[in-house]
C-alpha positions in Angstrom: 88.0 46.0 3.2 85.3 46.8 0.8 84.6 43.7 -2.0 81.9 43.4 -4.4 78.5 44.4 -3.0 76.5 41.7 -1.7 73.1 41.3 -3.0 71.9 42.1 0.5 74.2 44.5 1.9 77.1 46.8 1.2 79.7 44.5 2.0 80.7 41.2 1.5 81.6 39.6 4.9 84.2 37.0 5.7 82.6 34.6 7.8 85.3 32.8 9.3 84.8 32.7 12.9 86.6 34.8 14.8 88.7 32.2 16.9 90.0 30.5 14.0 91.1 33.9 12.2 92.9 34.9 15.7 94.6 31.4 15.9 95.9 32.2 11.9 96.7 35.2 12.5 99.1 35.0 15.7 102.5 34.6 15.8 105.5 34.7 18.3 106.4 38.0 18.1 104.2 40.8 17.5 103.8 42.6 13.9 101.9 45.7 13.0 100.0 43.9 10.7 98.4 41.7 13.5 96.0 44.9 14.4 94.4 44.8 10.7 91.8 42.0 11.7 90.1 44.3 14.1 90.6 46.9 12.4 88.9 45.2 9.5 85.7 44.0 11.6 85.5 47.7 13.0 85.1 49.1 9.6 82.3 46.7 8.7 80.7 47.3 11.6 80.7 51.0 11.0 79.7 50.7 7.5 77.1 48.1 7.9 76.6 46.3 11.4 74.1 43.8 11.6 71.8 45.4 14.2 71.3 48.8 13.1 70.2 48.1 9.3 67.4 46.0 10.9 66.1 49.0 12.0 65.6 50.6 8.2 63.8 49.7 4.9 65.5 46.4 3.5 67.5 46.4 0.2 65.5 45.2 -3.2 67.5 43.6 -5.9 65.3 45.8 -8.3 63.5 48.5 -8.4 59.8 48.2 -7.6 58.6 51.6 -9.1 58.1 53.0 -5.7 60.7 55.6 -4.0 63.3 52.8 -2.5 65.6 51.5 -4.2 68.8 49.4 -3.3 72.8 50.4 -2.9 73.2 49.4 -6.5 70.8 51.9 -8.3 72.4 54.3 -10.5 70.0 55.4 -13.5 65.9 55.1 -14.2 65.7 55.3 -18.4 63.4 57.8 -19.6 60.7 54.5 -20.6 60.7 53.4 -16.8 60.3 57.2 -15.6 57.0 57.7 -17.5 55.8 54.6 -16.3 56.7 55.4 -12.5 54.9 59.0 -13.4 51.6 57.4 -14.3 51.8 55.0 -11.8 52.2 58.1 -9.0 48.7 59.3 -11.0 47.3 55.9 -10.3 48.5 55.7 -6.4 47.7 59.2 -5.5 44.9 60.1 -7.4 43.0 56.8 -7.7 43.6 54.2 -5.1 44.5 56.9 -2.2 41.2 58.2 -2.3 39.5 55.0 -2.3 41.9 53.4 0.3 41.1 56.5 2.6 37.2 55.9 2.1 37.3 52.4 3.3 39.6 52.9 6.4 37.5 55.9 7.5 34.1 53.0 7.1 36.3 50.4 9.0 37.7 52.8 12.0 33.8 54.4 12.2 32.3 50.8 11.8 34.9 49.5 14.9 34.2 52.3 17.1 30.3 52.5 16.5 29.9 48.3 16.5 31.9 47.7 19.7 30.4 50.5 21.3 27.0 48.9 20.7 27.8 45.1 21.3 29.9 46.5 24.5 26.3 47.4 26.1 24.9 43.8 25.9 25.2 41.7 28.8 27.8 39.3 28.8 26.7 36.0 27.3 27.6 33.9 24.6 25.7 36.0 21.8 27.7 38.7 23.2 31.2 36.9 22.1 29.4 35.8 18.9 28.2 39.7 17.9 32.0 40.9 18.7 33.6 38.5 16.8 31.3 39.6 14.0 32.7 43.1 14.4 35.9 42.5 14.6 36.3 40.4 11.6 34.0 42.3 9.5 35.9 45.6 10.5 39.5 44.4 9.9 38.4 43.2 6.3 37.7 46.3 5.3 40.8 47.8 6.7 42.7 44.9 4.7 41.2 46.1 1.8 41.9 49.7 2.3 45.3 49.0 1.8 44.9 46.4 -1.1 46.1 43.5 1.1 46.5 40.1 -0.2 47.1 37.7 2.5 48.1 33.8 1.9 47.2 32.0 5.3 49.3 28.6 5.5 48.8 25.6 7.6 45.1 27.0 9.0 44.6 24.0 11.2 47.6 25.6 13.7 45.3 28.3 14.3 45.6 29.8 17.8 42.8 28.6 20.3 41.3 29.7 23.0 43.3 30.3 26.4 46.3 30.3 24.3 49.1 32.6 23.3 49.6 33.7 19.9 53.0 35.3 19.4 54.6 36.2 16.0 57.4 38.5 14.5 57.1 42.2 14.0 57.2 44.6 11.0 54.7 46.3 11.6 51.6 47.8 13.2 49.3 46.2 10.5 50.3 43.0 11.6 47.5 43.2 14.2 45.0 43.7 11.5 46.8 41.3 9.2 46.3 38.5 12.0 42.5 39.4 12.6 41.5 39.3 9.5 41.7 35.7 9.5 40.3 35.2 13.7 39.5 37.3 16.7 42.3 37.6 19.1 43.0 39.9 22.9 45.4 42.5 22.4 48.1 43.5 24.6 49.0 46.9 24.9 49.4 50.5 26.5 46.4 52.4 26.6 47.0 55.8 24.3 45.3 58.9 23.5 43.8 60.5 20.5 42.0 58.0 17.9 44.0 55.4 19.0 42.6 55.8 22.7 38.9 56.1 21.4 39.3 52.7 19.2 40.8 51.1 22.4 37.9 52.3 24.9 35.5 51.1 22.4 37.0 47.8 22.0 37.4 46.8 25.4 34.0 47.0 26.0 33.1 44.5 23.7 36.2 42.1 23.7 38.7 41.4 26.7 41.7 43.0 25.3 44.3 43.6 28.1 45.1 47.4 28.3 47.6 48.7 30.9 48.2 52.3 32.0 51.5 53.8 31.5 52.2 53.3 35.1 51.2 49.5 35.1 53.1 48.2 32.3 56.1 48.9 34.0 55.1 46.6 36.6 56.1 43.5 35.4 54.5 41.4 38.0 51.2 43.2 37.6 51.5 42.5 33.8 52.2 39.1 34.2 49.2 38.5 36.7 46.4 40.1 34.5 47.8 37.7 31.9 47.9 34.9 33.6 44.5 35.3 34.5 43.3 35.7 30.8 45.1 32.7 30.1 43.4 30.5 32.9 40.0 31.0 31.0 39.4 29.1 28.2 36.6 30.5 27.0 38.9 34.2 26.5 40.2 34.3 23.1 43.6 33.6 22.7 46.5 36.3 23.7 48.3 38.1 20.6 51.8 39.4 21.7 54.7 40.6 20.0 57.7 39.4 22.1 60.2 41.3 19.5 58.8 44.8 21.5 59.2 46.8 18.3 59.0 46.6 14.4 61.8 45.2 12.6 62.7 45.1 8.8 60.8 42.1 7.4 64.4 40.3 6.8 65.1 39.2 10.7 64.2 38.0 13.8 65.1 39.6 16.7 65.6 38.9 20.4 62.0 37.6 22.2 61.5 39.1 25.5 61.0 36.6 28.1 57.7 37.8 30.0 55.5 36.3 27.6 57.0 32.6 27.9 57.0 33.5 31.8 53.0 33.1 31.8 52.2 29.5 31.0 50.2 27.8 28.6 50.4 26.6 24.7 52.3 28.9 22.7 51.0 29.1 19.1 53.5 30.6 17.1 53.0 32.5 13.9 55.5 33.5 11.0 54.6 36.7 9.0 56.6 37.6 5.9 55.5 40.6 3.8 56.5 40.8 0.0 58.6 43.8 -0.6 58.2 44.4 -4.2 54.8 45.8 -4.0 55.5 47.8 -1.0 57.2 48.3 2.3 55.0 47.2 5.0 58.2 48.1 7.8 57.4 51.0 10.1 60.4 52.9 10.9 59.4 54.5 13.8 62.4 56.6 14.2 62.1 58.5 10.8 58.1 58.2 10.4 55.1 58.8 12.3 52.2 57.1 12.4 50.5 59.3 10.0 53.5 59.7 7.5 53.9 55.8 7.4 49.9 55.0 7.1 50.2 57.4 3.8 53.1 55.4 2.9 51.9 52.0 2.9 48.0 53.7 1.2 49.8 55.1 -1.5 51.7 52.0 -2.4 50.6 49.5 -5.0 49.3 46.9 -2.5 50.6 44.7 0.9 51.3 41.2 0.0 52.1 39.0 2.7 52.4 35.1 3.7 51.1 33.9 7.3 52.0 30.5 8.5 50.0 29.0 11.5 52.3 26.8 13.2 52.0 23.9 15.5 51.5 24.8 18.8 54.6 24.4 21.2 54.8 24.3 25.2 57.3 24.5 27.7 59.4 21.7 28.4 60.6 20.0 31.9 63.7 22.0 33.1 63.5 24.8 30.1 63.9 28.1 31.5 61.5 31.2 30.1 64.9 32.4 28.1 65.3 29.0 26.4 61.7 28.7 25.7 61.5 32.4 23.9 64.6 31.8 22.1 63.2 28.2 20.6 60.0 29.8 19.5 61.9 32.9 17.8 64.4 29.9 15.9 61.3 28.1 14.4 59.4 31.6 13.3 62.7 32.0 11.6 63.2 29.0 9.8 59.4 28.9 8.7 59.5 32.8 7.2 62.9 32.3 6.1 64.2 35.1 8.1 67.4 35.5 9.7 68.0 34.9 13.5 69.3 37.4 15.4 70.2 37.4 19.0 70.0 41.0 19.7 67.7 42.9 22.0 65.4 45.5 19.5 65.5 48.0 22.3 68.9 49.2 20.5 66.4 50.8 17.9 66.5 53.3 20.7 69.4 52.8 23.3 72.9 52.0 23.7 74.4 49.1 24.1 74.9 48.3 27.6 78.3 49.0 28.9 78.3 45.5 30.5 77.5 43.9 27.3 80.8 45.7 25.7 82.8 44.3 28.6 82.1 40.8 28.2 83.0 41.2 24.4 86.6 42.3 25.7 86.7 39.6 27.7 86.3 37.0 25.1 88.5 38.5 22.9 91.4 38.9 25.9 90.5 34.7 26.7 91.0 33.9 22.8 94.0 35.9 22.6 95.3 34.4 25.9 94.4 30.8 25.0 95.7 31.2 21.1 99.4 32.8 23.2 99.4 29.8 25.3 99.1 27.4 22.5 101.7 29.1 20.7 104.1 29.3 22.9 103.9 25.7 24.0 104.6 24.5 20.5 107.1 27.3 20.3 109.0 25.4 23.3 108.7 22.1 21.6 110.7 22.8 18.8 113.6 24.7 20.6 113.6 21.4 22.7 
């Protein structure tokens, strides 16, 4: 049933728990209207479900003079149109060339600097120079995005030998964090320009890159990460446990692998301000070049980063429970919605086993409510 559009979506949902709704609808004799509840829920899921909308740019209450608008947008006045055209000229003719130049300088410096430092023998001097190169180049790249970053609670910054986990909105999340400290990255080996950067940086810093065949071997990945964490002189590992980019409104299921390694977890919450630019990467709609063009032609990238107190796994707590506890803490700190869904649904369909589990839950509710209805009817007849 369509209602007045909500501030953050197309429809306004009834938040009454399903068990209560089914209990209130249950009657001794079936009526055709009894199916309307399930029809309404089905239409709500088709129009706007809580999962797939997390994989598209968040809707804004007001227009930010870029190309995005929300569902309530109808008309732009002539005055705003003139302002928008002037903004396009400024963003594309002045800001874009300047940002592109800075990005080229930052990437070139990263490749050259890490290659040179990588030739030095392992020592404290090499580690120091590597950190200087990474920090300097990251800060140049942040300037290339007109980045304005507010870091909170710096006393909780990740320490060496630990694991930093954060919610994931964009590929630039890593640059946002390395702008304030150095991390060892974890990821798959790529080709092209990204591959050149990976091969150069790994010579100067102990990043953990995996071949495509290796990353499918869960035990090998866990073994290499444990070896890294065991060395308290190595930089903290930076991991995004969601495994995919979410649209800056929510935190979805954390993969448990990061929480099986052991050691101290340093949670970090990242929240972008969408009024100045959309940092979310919709990888199913834009390739990396198109995405970078979009953010480099926005007004600015403004975000808040909260370093949170370190967390360790409790006695009797399994990896899934630990992952959920860390996810909840990040969601609360960043003002994000916590969802139990797997971010893999961005590219894959819901498993049949999960559908069957939900069907069983519905059946149990109906049977339970039916038994209660029969019991109360029998009491009345007596």
